[in-house]
Phi, psi and omega in degrees: 000133180286134172275174185299316182300315180295319180298315178300319182292322178295322175297316178300316180296332174297319176293324176299317179298318178297316179299318179295320181295318182286319182093146188297329183284343181246007184294335186300330181288317178292320179298323179298316179298316180294322178298319177301317180297313183283338178278317187260327189254314180239076190283070181297122176058023181297321180297322179294316179300311181298316180298314181296317180295321178292329176289316183287324185233069183294342181273355178278146176288163178300323179295317179296317180299316180294324178296316178295322180299313179296317179298328177295317175298318180296319179300314186279336170291324176296313178301317180304313182283329175296321177299322177297322182292339181299339183284352181221352180286158179279163177298323180296318177296318178302315180294320183290339183278342186229119177260111182271108178287125177058047179299335180298338179299320178297313181297319181298312182286326177295323184286351178298309178215024175061036171207151184200143168255124177253110186258120182231197185207170176279069181223143186062227174235091183295328180293312179296319181297315180295316180297316183288316182298314180294321179294318179294325178284330187079020179234120181290144172261146171259108189257132177281139181215148178271131177298142177276159176298324181269115183297331178293323177291320178301315180293320180295316180295322178299313179299320181295315182292331185265001186299324183254016172118344179288163178237138181265139172241120180281136176300141182124310175255012195288321187301311180297317180298320180297315178302316181295315180298313181292323179295320182275349180101108180182172177249127179250125178259129186226136170272114188260009189255019177272148180297135175277174178294163186301327183274000184283163178299160179245146169228170180271133174220114188053039176079359182253141172296127188229125179292138184237160168266123187264358188300310185291327176296316180298319180293315180298318180291318182295320183267359182053049182264129176302147182235129175240131177266131181238128176241124183257113188241129176287135179264165179305333179288345185096349176274176185238146167248138174254119180256132186241137176221139176279138170259105191278112181294329183292345179272351182284138185240163176092192179281184185302313182297319180293323178293321178297317179295316180295321176306308183290328177294320177297317179298313181294330176295317177296314179300315181300323179301315181284324179294323178298321180285328185226064186297334181286349186259358180262158187277076180290348179290345176280129183279071188293333179253048181295326180216000000 
């Protein structure tokens, strides 16, 4: 008898088969159909998306907010199916799908002391961007990831992320692993836009006090590791650009706690800049202003 986890995974593998059959260049049509279903019929986390967008853009009309909301669903169904395609596309296709603007910045900062923190966000297609950028550089990234409730999905995602050379670090054991990787020489990729615990420091994001996770900032400061912020943005063509900016640790002022807050404020300022330009591409389904 199939248990729930196996059944869910077999359904998921069915979607992987469909994605492979359609091909990555034509997935947008299938993704649009699925987006319609989840927006109108099975509105998963729709209330959260609408609430977050109205908080971030209070000057937008209700019609504009709903338009962005649907495009947000369409964006993430596209990302979902593109991730499935990563299990069978060639390295050449992966490279052609992602244009890394100023990729030399990563190499330049990494070569200072052979370690780097690459800070990104749930915008565009971060999975595709990380795989392509590391492959084009010829340097593997160690990417932090949250375990899924379904262990079969956790294993599949790990295999998918490591297909082109990257290594996955599961959250939970991550702090010790990050220290070891940076000490021995390596690049650590982190998604920095998740809500921190209620007791964590706050920074401004779209004018709202927002709880942050301070761990990666503390590690970067303690190890004096260069930090590059990467934003992966889908273009009208359906391909992606990766935009890179250095977050300069030497510009941070004050004591350790103040530097951690300023570090995260600088990161959130960069994120807000890209989200403002491309609001449909950020993960509004995350309840970032829960408290």
